[in-house]
N, C-alpha and C positions, 0 to 999 in steps of 0.2 A: 593608667586608665583610658589615655588621649594615642597609647600604641595602637590598642586594642583597636579601637575605631577607625582609627590612620588603618592598618591591615582590613578589617572587616571591611570600608569601602573600597580597596585596591581590590581583595575576591570578588567584590557586586562586580568592580569593573571590568576583569580578566576573565569571569562568566558569561556577561553580556558580549563580549567580546565574540566569546568562545561559540556562545549558541549564534549569533547572530553569523558567526562564521563555516557555523553548524548547517544553518539554512541557506545560507547560498552557495555550499555549494551542494546539498541538495536540490537547487533550483538549476547552478547548471548543469547538472545530469540531468533533471528532469526534462528540461527545455529542449525540445528542437532546434527551433531556428536560432540562427546566429545573434542576433536582433536582443533576441529572449534572455540567451544567454550573458549576456555583455549586459545586459539591465540586474539579473540576478548578482551577475557577480562584482559590481557596483556596488552592493553591499560591504561585503571585502573593503574594498579600500574607505570606506564613507564609515561607517560603524563601527565596524570588525577593530579596523586599526586604529581607529578615535580611540572605541573604548581599554583598549589592552595599551595606548600609548597612555593614556589616564590612571593605569593600575601603576603601570609602570612607571609614573612619575608622582605615586605617593606612595612608590616602595622606596622609592631615590634615598640613599643615609645620606648623600652628598649630592645639595643643588645644582655645582654646576655640570651635573646630566639631565635636568632640566630642559636647558635652553637647546641642547643637541636632539632630544626628545623633539621638542614643540618643533627644527627644522625637519628632523626622517617625518614628521606628520604633515607639514608643509608642503615637501619637498614632495613626495607622494602623492599627496591632493592637489599640485597643481601636474604632475606632468600625468596621472592615470588619467585626468578627463582628456587632453591632447589624444594620449595612443590611444584610446576607447571610439573619440571620433572618426580618426583618421583610420580603424577599422573598419566600424559601419557604415561609414561612406566608402568604403572600395565594397563592403559586400550587398551598400544599393549598389553599387555598378557594373559588379558581375553577378550577380543570381537571376539567372532566366525568370525563376516563378517566382518572383517578390510578387506578384498582384496576390497567389495565394495565396499569403499569408497578412496581406495589409492592406487598405485601397492605397490608392498612390494619384497625389493628384499637379505632380508636375513630373518632368524627369532630369535626372541629371544628366551634363551635357560628358557625352566619353572621355573625350582627354583632357587633356592639362589644358591645350592650347581652347578649345571650345571651351571653355570655363574663363579663362584669360578673353576671349573676346567677346561672351554675351552673359551678362548678369542673369544669375539664378533667384527668381524669387517666388518665397514659399508664401500660398497662402494660410495664415495665422487665423483661426477663426475660437476666439475662447470660449464666443458665447454661446457655442453647440457642444454639447457632454454627444460622446458613445448611444449613449443610450435615454437622450434627448425627446422629444414628440418633434420639433425640428428636425434635427439631422436624421431623424427617421423619411419627415417631408419632403426632404432634401433627396433623397436616395430613389423615393419612389416616384418623384422627378424626375431622375434621371435613366429611371431604369424603362 
């Protein structure tokens, strides 16, 4: 009986992983802007790989596979955000019509030498959300 329960959970995790991957692939092809596509592709890295790895751990017949699967998951979760950050930074630096897609509060240095010479500070204001009245008042004041 416990074998059936274990296989049932494994099938559930596989199904959840494949559904999240299918949703992410749909998002990658649906969005037009690179940064939006990267956000959709991050679902594959986080949820898809997590659920499939959990399903494989439950289906493992030998416990020696579990640390290997967890290492694969760990390396994927370490490497993917670094690569995504580099691609996103390159897109911000090279996209000519970036203001068309988003609001820009600061400009990034054009070259690596400029980024070493001057430190770039980002204004982070978590108290304002995109739909809050404060944010709308601030936008009206700038226009």
